[in-house]
C-alpha positions as CSV (number, residue, x, y, z in Angstrom):
1,M,-7.3,11.0,-22.2
2,L,-8.5,10.5,-18.9
3,S,-12.3,8.9,-19.1
4,D,-15.8,9.8,-18.1
5,K,-16.0,6.5,-16.3
6,I,-12.5,6.4,-14.8
7,K,-12.9,10.2,-13.5
8,Q,-16.5,8.7,-11.6
9,V,-14.5,6.0,-10.1
10,I,-12.3,7.8,-8.6
11,R,-15.0,9.9,-7.1
12,T,-17.0,7.5,-6.1
13,S,-14.2,5.8,-4.3
14,Y,-12.6,9.2,-2.8
15,K,-16.2,9.6,-1.2
16,A,-16.9,6.4,0.3
17,I,-13.4,6.7,1.7
18,G,-14.4,10.1,3.2
19,E,-17.2,8.4,4.5
20,N,-15.6,5.7,6.5
21,L,-13.1,8.9,8.6
22,T,-14.2,10.0,11.0
23,N,-13.6,14.0,11.3
24,F,-12.8,13.5,7.3
25,N,-12.5,16.9,5.7
26,P,-12.5,17.0,1.8
27,R,-8.3,18.9,1.4
28,K,-8.6,20.7,-1.4
29,Q,-4.6,20.0,-2.1
30,Q,-5.8,16.5,-2.1
31,T,-8.8,16.9,-4.7
32,F,-6.0,18.8,-7.1
33,L,-3.0,15.9,-6.4
34,I,-5.3,13.0,-7.8
35,A,-6.9,14.4,-10.5
36,E,-3.4,16.3,-12.2
37,I,-1.9,12.6,-10.9
38,A,-4.8,10.8,-12.9
39,K,-4.4,13.0,-16.3
40,T,-1.0,13.5,-16.1
41,L,-0.8,9.2,-16.0
42,A,-3.5,9.7,-18.4
43,G,-1.9,10.8,-21.1
44,D,-3.9,14.1,-21.1
45,Y,-1.2,16.7,-20.6
46,D,1.4,14.6,-22.0
47,K,0.4,11.6,-24.9
48,V,4.2,9.8,-24.6
49,R,5.8,11.5,-21.3
50,K,3.6,10.6,-18.5
51,I,5.2,11.8,-16.3
52,I,4.8,14.6,-12.9
53,T,7.3,15.5,-10.2
54,I,5.4,16.9,-7.4
55,E,5.9,18.6,-3.7
56,A,3.7,18.1,-1.0
57,G,4.0,19.5,2.2
58,T,2.7,18.0,5.0
59,G,0.1,16.8,6.0
60,T,-2.0,17.2,2.1
61,G,-2.2,13.1,2.3
62,K,-0.4,12.3,-1.0
63,S,0.0,8.3,-0.3
64,L,-4.1,8.2,-0.9
65,A,-3.6,11.0,-3.0
66,Y,-1.2,8.8,-5.5
67,S,-2.9,5.5,-5.1
68,L,-6.1,7.1,-6.2
69,G,-5.0,9.1,-8.7
70,S,-3.0,5.5,-10.4
71,I,-4.9,2.6,-9.2
72,P,-7.7,2.2,-10.6
73,L,-6.8,4.0,-14.2
74,A,-4.1,0.6,-13.8
75,L,-6.7,-1.5,-13.0
76,S,-8.8,0.2,-16.4
77,R,-6.0,-0.3,-18.8
78,N,-4.1,-3.8,-17.0
79,K,-1.1,-2.3,-16.1
80,K,0.6,-2.6,-12.5
81,V,1.4,0.4,-9.6
82,C,4.7,-0.4,-8.4
83,I,5.3,2.4,-5.2
84,A,8.4,2.8,-4.8
85,T,9.9,4.0,-1.0
86,A,13.2,5.0,0.5
87,T,12.7,3.7,3.9
88,V,11.3,0.7,5.3
89,A,8.6,2.9,7.3
90,L,6.8,4.2,4.4
91,Q,6.2,1.1,2.8
92,E,5.5,-0.9,6.2
93,Q,3.2,2.3,6.6
94,L,1.8,1.8,2.9
95,V,1.5,-2.7,3.3
96,D,0.4,-2.8,7.2
97,K,-2.0,0.8,6.7
98,D,-2.8,3.1,3.9
99,L,-3.2,0.2,1.3
100,P,-6.1,-2.1,3.3
101,F,-7.7,0.9,4.4
102,L,-8.3,1.9,0.7
103,K,-9.0,-1.7,0.1
104,K,-11.7,-1.8,2.5
105,H,-13.3,1.3,2.4
106,S,-13.3,2.3,-1.1
107,G,-14.6,0.2,-3.7
108,L,-11.8,-1.1,-5.4
109,N,-11.0,-4.3,-6.3
110,F,-6.9,-4.3,-6.3
111,S,-4.1,-7.3,-4.6
112,F,-1.4,-5.3,-3.3
113,T,2.7,-7.3,-2.0
114,L,5.5,-6.2,-0.1
115,A,8.2,-7.5,-3.3
116,K,11.6,-8.1,-2.3
117,G,15.2,-8.9,-3.0
118,R,16.3,-12.2,-3.6
119,Q,18.6,-12.0,-0.7
120,R,15.8,-11.3,1.4
121,Y,14.5,-14.8,1.6
122,V,16.2,-18.1,2.6
123,C,16.8,-20.7,-0.3
124,R,15.2,-24.0,1.1
125,Q,17.4,-25.5,-0.7
126,K,20.6,-24.3,1.3
127,L,19.2,-24.3,4.7
128,A,18.1,-28.1,4.2
129,L,22.3,-28.7,3.4
130,A,23.1,-26.5,6.3
131,V,21.4,-28.6,8.6
132,A,22.2,-31.4,7.1
133,N,25.0,-33.9,9.5
134,D,28.0,-34.4,8.8
135,D,28.1,-37.4,7.4
136,G,25.9,-37.5,5.2
137,P,26.3,-37.1,1.2
138,Q,24.6,-33.0,1.9
139,A,29.1,-32.3,3.3
140,G,28.8,-30.2,0.1
141,F,27.8,-27.4,2.0
142,T,30.7,-25.7,3.9
143,F,30.7,-22.7,6.0
144,A,32.6,-19.0,4.6
145,E,32.8,-19.0,8.3
146,K,32.4,-21.7,11.4
147,P,29.3,-21.6,12.9
148,Q,28.8,-20.9,16.6
149,A,26.4,-23.7,18.6
150,S,23.7,-20.8,18.7
151,D,23.4,-20.6,14.6
152,I,23.2,-24.2,14.7
153,R,20.2,-23.7,17.2
154,T,19.0,-20.8,14.5
155,L,19.2,-22.8,11.6
156,N,17.8,-25.8,13.1
157,K,14.6,-23.7,14.7
158,M,14.3,-22.5,10.9
159,H,14.3,-25.8,9.5
160,K,11.4,-26.6,11.7
161,A,9.8,-23.3,10.6
162,L,9.7,-23.3,7.2
163,N,9.1,-26.8,7.2
164,D,5.7,-25.9,9.5
165,N,5.4,-23.0,7.4
166,S,5.2,-20.9,10.6
167,W,7.9,-18.7,9.0
168,P,7.3,-17.5,5.3
169,G,11.4,-17.8,4.6
170,D,11.9,-13.7,5.2
171,I,14.5,-13.0,7.3
172,D,12.7,-10.1,8.2
173,A,9.9,-11.6,9.3
174,W,12.5,-13.6,11.8
175,P,11.3,-12.9,15.2
176,E,14.9,-12.2,16.1
177,P,18.8,-11.3,14.8
178,V,20.8,-13.1,12.3
179,N,24.5,-13.2,12.6
180,H,24.7,-11.4,8.9
181,H,27.8,-14.6,7.9
182,I,25.4,-17.0,8.7
183,W,22.4,-15.5,6.9
184,Q,25.1,-14.7,3.3
185,Q,25.3,-18.8,3.6
186,I,21.1,-19.9,3.3
187,Q,20.0,-16.4,0.9
188,A,18.2,-17.0,-2.0
189,D,20.9,-16.3,-5.0
190,K,20.1,-16.2,-8.5
191,H,23.1,-18.1,-9.6
192,S,22.7,-21.1,-7.4
193,C,18.2,-20.9,-7.8
194,L,17.0,-24.4,-9.4
195,K,12.9,-23.0,-9.6
196,H,12.9,-26.0,-12.7
197,L,13.9,-28.6,-9.5
198,S,10.9,-29.9,-7.5
199,D,13.1,-28.3,-4.5
200,H,13.1,-25.0,-5.5
201,T,9.6,-25.1,-6.5
202,H,8.3,-24.3,-2.7
203,C,10.7,-22.0,-1.8
204,P,10.0,-18.9,0.2
205,F,11.3,-16.8,-2.8
206,H,9.5,-18.2,-5.7
207,K,6.0,-17.8,-4.0
208,A,7.0,-14.5,-3.1
209,R,7.9,-14.0,-6.7
210,E,4.0,-15.5,-8.3
211,S,3.0,-12.8,-5.3
212,M,4.1,-10.1,-6.5
213,E,3.0,-11.4,-10.4
214,A,-0.5,-12.1,-9.9
215,A,-0.6,-8.4,-7.7
216,D,-2.0,-4.8,-9.1
217,V,0.7,-2.9,-6.6
218,L,4.2,-3.4,-6.2
219,V,5.2,-1.5,-2.8
220,V,8.8,-1.8,-3.1
221,N,12.5,0.5,-2.5
222,H,14.5,2.5,-4.0
223,S,17.7,-0.8,-4.1
224,L,14.8,-2.8,-5.9
225,L,13.8,-0.7,-8.2
226,L,17.0,0.3,-9.8
227,A,18.3,-3.3,-9.5
228,D,15.8,-4.6,-11.6
229,L,16.2,-1.1,-14.1
230,E,19.9,-1.9,-14.8
231,L,19.4,-5.3,-15.4
232,G,17.2,-4.3,-18.2
233,G,14.1,-4.3,-16.4
234,G,10.9,-6.6,-15.9
235,K,13.8,-9.3,-14.7
236,I,12.5,-9.0,-11.0
237,L,9.2,-6.3,-11.1
238,P,7.4,-6.1,-14.2
239,S,8.1,-4.9,-17.6
240,P,8.9,-1.0,-17.5
241,E,6.4,-0.8,-20.1
242,D,3.5,-1.6,-18.4
243,T,3.7,0.1,-15.5
244,F,2.6,2.9,-13.9
245,Y,5.8,4.3,-10.8
246,I,5.2,6.0,-8.1
247,I,8.8,7.2,-7.0
248,D,7.5,8.8,-3.0
249,E,10.8,10.2,-1.3
250,A,12.3,11.2,-4.6
251,H,15.0,13.5,-3.4
252,H,17.2,10.3,-2.5
253,L,16.8,8.5,-6.0
254,P,19.8,10.4,-7.8
255,K,22.3,9.8,-4.9
256,V,20.7,5.6,-5.0
257,T,21.0,5.5,-8.6
258,R,24.1,7.2,-8.0
259,D,25.3,3.7,-5.1
260,H,23.8,1.5,-7.8
261,S,26.3,2.9,-10.8
262,S,29.2,2.7,-8.7
263,A,31.8,-0.1,-8.6
264,N,35.5,-1.1,-6.2
265,L,37.6,-3.8,-5.6
266,T,40.6,-4.3,-3.5
267,L,43.9,-5.0,-5.9
268,R,45.5,-8.1,-3.8
269,G,42.2,-9.0,-2.8
270,A,40.6,-9.7,-6.8
271,I,44.3,-11.4,-7.8
272,D,43.2,-13.7,-4.6
273,W,40.5,-14.7,-6.2
274,L,40.7,-14.8,-9.8
275,G,43.6,-17.1,-8.8
276,K,41.0,-20.3,-7.9
277,L,39.1,-18.8,-10.8
278,P,40.4,-21.8,-13.0
279,E,40.3,-24.1,-10.7
280,T,35.9,-23.2,-10.3
281,G,35.8,-24.1,-14.3
282,D,38.1,-26.8,-13.6
283,K,35.3,-28.7,-11.2
284,I,32.8,-28.5,-12.7
285,A,34.5,-29.6,-16.7
286,K,35.2,-32.9,-14.1
287,L,31.6,-32.7,-12.8
288,V,29.7,-32.4,-16.6
289,K,31.6,-35.3,-18.0
290,S,30.8,-33.5,-21.0
291,N,33.8,-33.0,-24.2
292,S,31.6,-29.8,-24.6
293,A,32.7,-28.3,-21.2
294,I,36.9,-28.9,-21.7
295,S,37.3,-25.9,-23.7
296,P,35.4,-23.4,-21.9
297,S,37.4,-24.5,-19.0
298,I,40.5,-24.2,-21.1
299,K,39.9,-21.0,-22.0
300,L,38.5,-19.8,-18.5
301,A,42.4,-21.0,-17.4
302,D,44.2,-18.7,-20.2
303,D,41.8,-15.7,-20.0
304,C,42.6,-15.8,-16.2
305,Q,46.3,-15.4,-16.7
306,D,46.2,-12.4,-18.7
307,I,43.9,-11.0,-16.4
308,L,46.3,-11.9,-13.4
309,A,49.9,-10.0,-14.9
310,D,48.0,-7.4,-15.9
311,M,46.2,-7.6,-12.2
312,Q,49.9,-7.5,-11.1
313,K,51.1,-5.0,-13.3
314,V,48.7,-2.5,-11.6
315,L,49.7,-3.5,-8.4
316,S,53.3,-3.0,-8.5
317,F,52.2,0.5,-10.9
318,V,50.4,1.9,-7.4
319,D,52.7,0.1,-5.3
320,N,56.0,2.5,-7.2
321,N,53.8,5.4,-6.7
322,R,52.4,5.0,-2.9
323,S,54.3,7.7,-1.8
324,L,52.8,10.5,-4.1
325,Y,49.6,9.5,-4.1
326,F,49.3,9.1,-0.4
327,Q,51.5,11.5,0.6
328,Q,49.9,13.9,-1.8
329,A,46.5,13.0,-0.3
330,A,47.7,13.5,3.4
331,E,49.0,17.0,2.4
332,S,45.8,18.0,0.2
333,N,43.7,20.4,1.3
334,S,40.8,19.5,-0.6
335,Y,39.7,16.1,1.4
336,K,40.0,16.9,5.2
337,Q,41.8,13.8,6.7
338,M,40.4,12.6,10.1
339,Q,42.7,10.5,12.1
340,N,40.7,7.6,11.4
341,Q,40.6,8.1,7.4
342,T,41.7,6.0,5.6
343,P,44.6,7.9,2.9
344,L,42.9,8.2,-0.2
345,Y,44.1,9.7,-3.6
346,R,41.3,11.0,-6.1
347,F,42.2,11.4,-9.7
348,E,41.8,15.2,-10.3
349,N,39.3,15.8,-13.1
350,G,38.3,12.1,-13.3
351,I,41.9,11.4,-15.0
352,V,43.8,8.3,-15.0
353,P,47.1,7.9,-16.1
354,N,47.5,6.3,-19.6
355,T,49.5,3.2,-18.8
356,L,46.7,2.1,-16.0
357,K,43.9,3.1,-18.3
358,E,45.9,0.9,-21.0
359,W,45.2,-2.1,-18.7
360,A,41.9,-1.4,-17.6
361,A,40.9,-1.6,-21.4
362,D,42.9,-4.7,-21.6
363,L,41.2,-6.0,-18.3
364,T,37.7,-5.1,-19.2
365,D,38.4,-7.3,-22.9
366,S,39.4,-10.5,-20.7
367,S,37.5,-10.3,-17.9
368,K,34.9,-10.3,-20.4
369,K,35.9,-12.9,-22.1
370,C,37.0,-15.5,-18.9
371,L,32.4,-13.9,-17.9
372,A,31.5,-15.7,-20.9
373,H,33.4,-19.1,-20.9
374,L,32.1,-19.2,-17.0
375,N,28.6,-18.5,-17.8
376,K,29.2,-21.1,-20.6
377,L,30.1,-23.4,-17.8
378,Y,27.6,-22.8,-15.3
379,N,25.1,-23.4,-17.7
380,M,26.6,-26.8,-19.1
381,L,26.2,-28.0,-14.4
382,M,22.3,-26.3,-14.9
383,E,21.6,-28.9,-18.1
384,S,23.5,-31.7,-16.5
385,V,20.9,-31.5,-13.4
386,K,17.9,-30.7,-15.3
387,D,18.7,-33.5,-17.4
388,G,19.5,-35.9,-14.4
389,D,23.3,-36.7,-15.3
390,T,24.6,-35.1,-12.2
391,Q,23.6,-35.5,-9.0
392,M,22.1,-32.4,-7.1
393,Y,24.1,-32.9,-4.3
394,L,27.1,-33.0,-5.7
395,A,26.4,-30.0,-7.9
396,E,24.6,-27.8,-5.4
397,P,28.0,-26.3,-4.2
398,L,29.3,-25.3,-7.5
399,L,26.7,-23.8,-8.9
400,A,26.8,-21.6,-5.7
401,E,30.7,-20.9,-5.4
402,S,30.6,-20.4,-9.8
403,G,27.1,-17.8,-8.6
404,F,29.2,-16.1,-6.6
405,M,32.7,-15.9,-9.2
406,I,29.8,-14.9,-11.7
407,Q,28.7,-12.1,-9.0
408,R,33.0,-10.9,-9.1
409,L,33.4,-11.1,-11.8
410,E,30.7,-8.6,-13.1
411,N,31.5,-6.1,-10.8
412,F,35.3,-6.3,-11.6
413,N,34.4,-5.8,-15.0
414,S,32.1,-2.9,-14.3
415,L,35.3,-1.2,-12.5
416,W,37.5,-1.4,-15.0
417,Q,35.7,-0.6,-18.1
418,M,34.7,3.0,-16.8
419,Y,38.3,3.8,-15.6
420,A,39.2,2.5,-19.6
421,K,36.1,4.4,-20.7
422,T,36.9,8.2,-22.1
423,D,34.5,10.8,-20.6
424,N,32.3,12.6,-22.7
425,E,33.6,16.2,-22.8
426,K,29.6,17.4,-22.7
427,G,29.4,15.0,-20.1
428,A,30.4,15.6,-16.5
429,P,33.7,12.7,-16.0
430,M,34.1,10.0,-13.8
431,A,34.9,10.6,-9.6
432,R,38.0,7.5,-9.7
433,W,40.2,7.3,-6.3
434,L,42.4,4.9,-4.4
435,E,42.7,4.0,-0.7
436,Q,44.7,2.7,1.4
437,V,43.6,0.0,3.3
438,E,45.5,-1.8,6.3
439,G,44.4,-5.0,8.0
440,K,46.1,-8.3,8.1
441,R,48.1,-6.4,4.7
442,S,47.8,-3.9,3.0
443,D,45.5,-3.4,-0.1
444,Y,44.8,-1.2,-2.7
445,L,41.1,0.0,-2.8
446,I,40.4,1.4,-6.6
447,S,36.6,2.7,-6.6
448,G,34.7,4.9,-9.3
449,S,31.5,6.0,-9.2
450,P,29.1,7.9,-12.0
451,I,28.6,12.3,-11.0
452,E,25.7,12.6,-12.3
453,V,23.5,10.2,-12.9
454,G,20.1,11.9,-14.7
455,F,20.7,10.1,-18.6
456,T,20.9,6.7,-16.2
457,L,17.5,7.6,-15.2
458,E,16.6,8.6,-18.3
459,D,17.9,5.4,-20.2
460,M,16.8,3.3,-17.6
461,L,13.7,4.7,-16.2
462,W,12.2,7.9,-17.9
463,S,12.1,6.4,-21.6
464,K,11.0,3.3,-21.0
465,C,8.2,3.4,-18.6
466,E,4.2,4.3,-19.1
467,G,3.9,6.8,-16.7
468,A,6.2,7.8,-13.1
469,V,5.1,10.5,-10.6
470,L,7.7,11.2,-8.4
471,C,7.2,13.2,-4.9
472,S,8.0,13.8,-1.8
473,A,8.0,17.0,1.0
474,T,11.0,18.0,0.1
475,I,11.9,17.9,-3.8
476,L,11.9,22.5,-4.3
477,A,15.3,23.6,-3.2
478,L,14.5,27.3,-2.8
479,N,11.6,27.1,-3.7
480,S,12.4,25.9,-7.4
481,F,12.5,22.2,-8.8
482,E,15.5,23.0,-11.1
483,H,18.0,21.9,-8.0
484,F,16.3,18.0,-8.6
485,R,15.7,18.1,-12.0
486,R,18.9,18.1,-13.2
487,Q,20.1,15.2,-10.5
488,A,17.2,12.9,-12.0
489,G,17.7,14.0,-15.8
490,L,14.4,15.8,-16.3
491,R,13.4,18.3,-18.4
492,T,11.0,21.3,-18.0
493,D,10.9,21.8,-22.5
494,D,10.1,18.1,-22.5
495,G,7.1,16.8,-21.4
496,S,6.7,16.4,-17.8
497,Q,4.4,18.5,-15.2
498,Y,5.7,20.3,-12.2
499,Q,3.4,20.6,-9.5
500,K,3.7,22.5,-5.5
501,V,1.1,22.0,-3.9
502,D,0.9,23.8,-0.3
503,S,0.8,21.4,3.0
504,P,-2.9,23.6,4.7
505,F,-1.3,23.6,8.2
506,D,-1.9,27.3,9.0
507,Y,2.0,28.1,10.0
508,Q,0.8,32.0,11.1
509,N,-0.7,31.1,13.9
510,N,0.5,27.4,15.1
511,A,4.5,28.0,15.1
512,Q,7.1,30.7,15.2
513,L,10.2,30.9,13.7
514,I,12.7,32.1,16.5
515,V,16.2,33.3,15.4
516,P,17.6,34.4,18.6
517,K,21.0,37.1,19.0
518,M,24.2,35.5,18.9
519,Q,27.3,37.2,19.0
520,Y,29.2,34.5,17.0
521,E,29.0,32.4,14.4
522,P,29.0,28.6,13.6
523,S,32.9,29.0,11.4
524,A,34.1,30.8,15.1
525,D,35.9,28.2,17.6
526,Q,33.6,29.7,20.7
527,F,30.6,29.4,19.0
528,T,30.2,25.8,20.8
529,D,31.1,27.6,23.9
530,E,28.0,30.0,23.4
531,L,25.6,27.1,22.4
532,I,26.6,25.4,25.7
533,A,25.6,29.3,27.7
534,K,22.2,29.6,26.1
535,L,20.3,26.7,24.9
536,P,18.5,26.1,28.4
537,E,17.0,29.0,28.1
538,Q,15.4,28.4,24.3
539,I,14.8,24.6,25.7
540,K,12.9,26.5,28.5
541,R,10.5,27.4,25.5
542,G,8.3,23.9,25.0
543,K,8.0,21.1,27.7
544,A,8.7,18.5,24.4
545,T,12.6,19.4,22.7
546,L,14.2,17.6,19.8
547,V,17.8,19.7,19.8
548,L,19.7,18.8,16.0
549,F,23.0,19.4,15.5
550,S,25.9,18.9,12.3
551,S,28.1,17.6,13.8
552,Y,28.5,14.3,16.4
553,W,31.5,16.0,18.1
554,Q,29.9,19.5,18.7
555,M,26.6,17.4,20.4
556,D,29.3,15.8,22.2
557,K,31.1,18.1,23.2
558,V,27.4,20.3,24.4
559,V,25.9,17.1,26.0
560,T,29.2,16.4,28.7
561,A,29.2,21.1,29.4
562,L,25.4,21.1,30.1
563,R,25.3,17.6,31.9
564,E,27.9,18.8,34.2
565,K,26.3,22.4,34.6
566,T,22.5,22.0,34.4
567,E,20.2,19.0,35.7
568,L,18.7,19.0,31.9
569,S,18.1,15.3,31.5
570,I,18.7,14.5,27.9
571,L,18.3,11.5,25.4
572,V,21.3,12.0,22.9
573,Q,21.8,9.5,20.0
574,G,24.2,7.0,19.4
575,E,23.3,6.4,23.4
576,Q,20.1,4.0,22.9
577,S,18.5,3.0,19.5
578,R,17.1,5.3,18.0
579,Q,13.2,3.5,18.6
580,K,14.5,3.2,22.5
581,I,14.7,7.3,22.5
582,I,11.5,7.9,21.3
583,E,10.3,5.3,23.4
584,T,11.5,7.1,26.7
585,H,10.6,10.5,25.0
586,K,7.2,9.4,24.4
587,A,6.3,8.0,28.4
588,L,8.0,11.3,29.7
589,C,5.3,13.4,27.7
590,D,2.5,11.3,28.9
591,K,3.9,11.8,32.5
592,K,3.2,16.1,31.4
593,E,7.2,15.8,32.0
594,D,10.0,17.6,30.4
595,S,12.2,15.7,27.8
596,I,14.7,16.8,25.9
597,I,16.6,14.8,22.7
598,F,19.8,15.4,21.1
599,G,20.2,14.6,17.9
600,T,22.1,15.0,14.3
601,Q,21.1,14.9,10.4
602,S,19.3,10.8,11.0
603,F,16.6,12.7,13.7
604,S,15.7,16.1,11.1
605,E,13.6,13.1,8.7
606,G,11.4,10.9,9.1
607,L,10.9,11.5,12.5
608,D,7.3,11.8,13.7
609,L,6.6,13.5,17.0
610,P,2.8,14.4,17.2
611,G,1.1,17.0,19.1
612,D,2.6,17.3,22.5
613,Y,5.2,15.5,21.7
614,L,7.3,18.3,20.4
615,T,6.5,21.3,20.9
616,N,9.9,22.9,20.9
617,V,12.7,22.8,18.0
618,I,16.5,24.1,18.3
619,I,18.5,24.3,15.3
620,T,22.1,24.6,16.5
621,K,23.5,25.3,13.2
622,L,22.4,25.7,9.8
623,P,22.9,21.9,7.9
624,F,25.6,22.7,5.5
625,S,28.0,19.2,4.4
626,V,30.9,19.9,3.0
627,P,32.3,17.7,0.1
628,S,32.8,14.6,2.2
629,S,33.4,11.6,-0.2
630,P,35.7,11.4,-3.4
631,V,32.4,11.9,-5.6
632,E,30.8,15.3,-4.1
633,E,34.5,16.5,-4.2
634,A,34.3,15.2,-8.1
635,Q,31.7,17.3,-8.5
636,A,32.5,20.0,-6.9
637,E,35.6,20.1,-9.2
638,Y,33.4,19.9,-12.3
639,I,31.2,22.6,-11.6
640,T,34.7,25.4,-10.8
641,A,36.2,23.5,-14.4
642,K,32.4,24.9,-16.2
643,G,32.7,28.1,-14.3
644,G,30.6,27.6,-12.1
645,N,30.7,28.0,-7.7
646,P,29.6,25.1,-6.4
647,F,28.6,26.3,-3.5
648,M,25.6,28.3,-4.8
649,S,25.2,25.0,-7.1
650,I,25.6,22.2,-5.0
651,S,25.8,22.9,-1.3
652,V,22.8,26.6,-0.7
653,P,20.0,24.0,-2.7
654,E,21.2,21.0,-0.6
655,T,21.3,23.2,2.7
656,S,17.7,24.2,1.5
657,K,16.0,21.0,1.3
658,K,18.0,19.6,4.7
659,L,16.8,23.6,6.7
660,I,13.1,22.8,5.8
661,Q,13.6,18.8,6.4
662,A,14.2,19.5,10.0
663,T,11.6,22.7,10.3
664,G,9.0,19.7,9.2
665,R,9.6,17.8,12.6
666,L,7.3,20.3,14.2
667,L,4.0,20.7,12.8
668,R,2.8,17.0,11.7
669,N,-0.9,17.3,12.4
670,E,-3.3,20.4,11.6
671,K,-3.4,20.5,15.2
672,D,0.3,20.7,16.0
673,Y,1.7,24.0,17.3
674,G,5.3,24.8,18.8
675,V,8.6,26.7,18.4
676,I,11.2,26.4,15.7
677,T,14.7,27.8,17.3
678,L,17.4,28.7,14.7
679,M,20.8,29.8,16.9
680,D,22.4,30.2,13.4
681,R,22.9,34.4,12.5
682,R,24.2,33.7,8.6
683,V,20.2,33.4,7.6
684,V,20.3,36.9,8.5
685,N,23.8,38.0,7.4
686,K,24.9,36.3,4.6
687,R,23.6,36.6,0.5
688,Y,21.9,33.2,0.7
689,G,20.4,33.2,3.8
690,K,17.3,35.8,2.7
691,D,16.7,32.6,0.0
692,L,17.3,29.6,2.3
693,L,14.4,31.4,4.9
694,N,11.8,32.2,2.2
695,S,11.9,28.7,1.1
696,L,10.5,27.7,4.5
697,P,6.8,27.5,5.1
698,P,5.3,30.8,6.4
699,F,6.1,30.5,9.8
700,K,6.0,34.2,11.7
701,R,8.6,35.0,11.6
702,I,10.6,36.8,14.9
703,I,14.4,38.0,13.7
704,E,16.0,39.2,17.1
């Protein structure tokens, strides 16, 4: 239960914040949110299931609400708060602005830090090896690609900056872009990190880890959170049992989870690196000079031969069926082939031929054995270095090499496990597919991914954590939590709480939603020409305009025509960086000049242009998206097989969320104003249109 003492701490903190904010008015939405979050996490609603999902409209002040609702309680119970976001922009806002403000003015004594994955930090030892002279004993370091002179200068600058403490060793803090292949060579990774050795104790990652362990509040991204949970939780971040999770931008969580749970590999590419695996084991056995290393090295080579034999069978099987698979894919209507798209074949209902399934089972077993042998050799080499029997500079390249092989083998094992698995009849099948890859040589990419990840989140997170708050401005679809609940593995009867908190904005008086007369629907060929004819008059409705398109090709066609026919000066997504477009737009608005931005879906989320920076939003077309990935196709197929309608159960709810995000660009603050024009009459003509309109904020509506 939430004690009177904690309630008083929260009230006092909120009051102190109000006294330090100019024009602060306590918002009933915000105080309600703070109370609901605190009560849920304290166990007032359910002693075991301390989970609440919140849709908090723009302007409700949700970051302050979840911070105040969780931090005082966590401090009193010796728990950590882990805030996970989907975007870097929100992470930076929390770490640079929101949390420092809260700490300064609330009277709460807490520490916080931004936690990043290991690969965001440089490895001090690898960097030292990379800048060492070629004739020195440290020549064991080899680059995957020959570095250019400018890369070598960058490495030397990094080495100097790291040693004189002017750079913390974090790639995001380095002032200029670093070549990806160069950074890969010097980044920290778990397999070559030897914390107990003096060279590694001052590594940037371990310094960051120490500050993470000391912090009361951690800010992370969704990917790092899932990476930790996949390892069992508590390996990178604090353990779930000791953590209150705040998952902001929670509508992204199911997709990020799905991406994390998928695996793929190229057949010929895998055969290449598997052929080098026995050599790695042999090199370790020779370096360790211990008889106990001989046996795992021989076993690794033997099991590798089994894997290679099976992989050759798989490759021959796909090669022999090439015309069947990829001819069929080219003719298939279900997967629209763009000219530049790779030929793709998806196994219907996730069912793969029995021979492939049997080889997958054998490959799963043999790769599991290989992993055990390689891990054993890796640990022996680590011990040998630790005991002083093997010199560090000789072991380092081999540790990095075997670490890299272990990661590849783990992915290899995951992929074949998905192909060997018999899908549960009660749940959705796996999505499994092949792609033809053309490069220097022809190859095949074989992939697997779960369709639904609710059970994964339940297993890794909801059932283990001390408490969780899931929030976003767009969680509801068609005014219901049902779509999100199904995706995230939550239920109505499991003790989880749900709250919708409306925005305090005066939508009726500050904004109009206009659906103009249109002759054609978006499916008609003439629709693009009608957009070209009618957009100039819609653009005149405001001085700062954002026009949103559902596709690049349509945007390009309209831009080209408008530039030829009119004097309009248009800033177009893709022609300059997003940052540059926003800077130019703001500069024009500051000079009281007209400014027009044309953008696609990514400009309808996370774009913050308050006040006079945006007064006119034009949505050319409802943001429907056809199933464009094999996973989405498999999901639609599964829903159809169960007697459902994928359009109504996936497409319409997803469109509802995207439309709310797009219209949400207009009002960012209480005094903002303007017009939203939706040039798609389907919201009036189709039966689902009314549901889409009714799920939007209560703008004043004008249907022409």
